[in-house]
N, C-alpha and C positions, 0 to 999 in steps of 0.2 A: 310167232314168227315159226318159219318152217324151216329147219336147219339145212336143206339139200335144196328147198325152191327158193325159199327167202319169203317174202310177204305173200300173202295169201288173200284172194278174194273171198268174201264173205257177202251172201245174201239174205236178206231180211226173210224177201217173200221173192214168189217168181210168178211170172203168168204167161200164158201162153196163147199164140194166136191160129187159127186155122188159115190154111191158102182161102184167097177169093174167088179165084176165078175157078171156070169147070176144068183145066186144063191144069191147074195146081191142086184141085182138090182130087181130080182122078192120081197126079202123080203121089201126092202124100197116099193115098188110103192106099195105090197101088205097089207101093215103094217094097213091101214085105215087112213093113214096121207093124203093119196091125195082124195079128194072125189070122188068116182065115180070109184073108184079102188079096188076091192077087189084081194083076191089073186087068183082067176081063170083069170080076166083081167090081171094080173099082169105077169103072165104066159105067155098068148097070146102075148101080149105087146112085153114082150122079145124073144119070136120065131119068133114073126113076124120083127121084129127092132134090134134085138141083141144089139153091144156094139153102135149102134146110138139110143136107145130108148128115153134117156132123149133129144138129139138134134132135133127129130122128135117132143118130143112134147113142148118144147120150139122152134122152128125153123120152125116149118110145120106143126102144128097140125091136119091140115085136113088129112092129110095121116091116122092119129088114125082111121078116119072111114074105112079102107081097112081090120081092124079086125071086125069078126063076132058079130054082138051084139052092136058094137057102130055106134048111128047114130051123125047127127049133135051136139042133144041139149048135149048126155051125153058126146061130143067129146070138145064142150064149157066146160061144167062143169068142167070136165078134166083138160082143161088146165087152166082155171081160177085157179080154186084152188092149180094147181102144180104152177102156178107162185105167187101166194100168199105168197106159204109157202116159194119160194125158193129166193123170190124178182128179180123173171126175170120182163122182160115189156112187156104186152099183151094188146093186144084192142080185142075185140069182133067183130061178124062176121058184127055186126052193127056198131061198131064203140063207142060203149059207154058200159062201164063196171061199 
């Protein structure tokens, strides 16, 4: 029991879900929550990968370089930021993050 705030909520597990609509995906990705993605890149990613955009970022991040303006360094920054924000497992190209 917290002396100042009383009884506190404690979670044993947490599960996140991603937006399901293209508009929601663009807003989520372009919100500034993921470093390296602003509104323009969010739109490009959703146009390029559609409903699979989150799977691409998590499971096949090298594909992000298929989008104009995304090089290996930015792709790595985006992937690392996304995984830090969503608790996914990720390793950098060099194997050290």
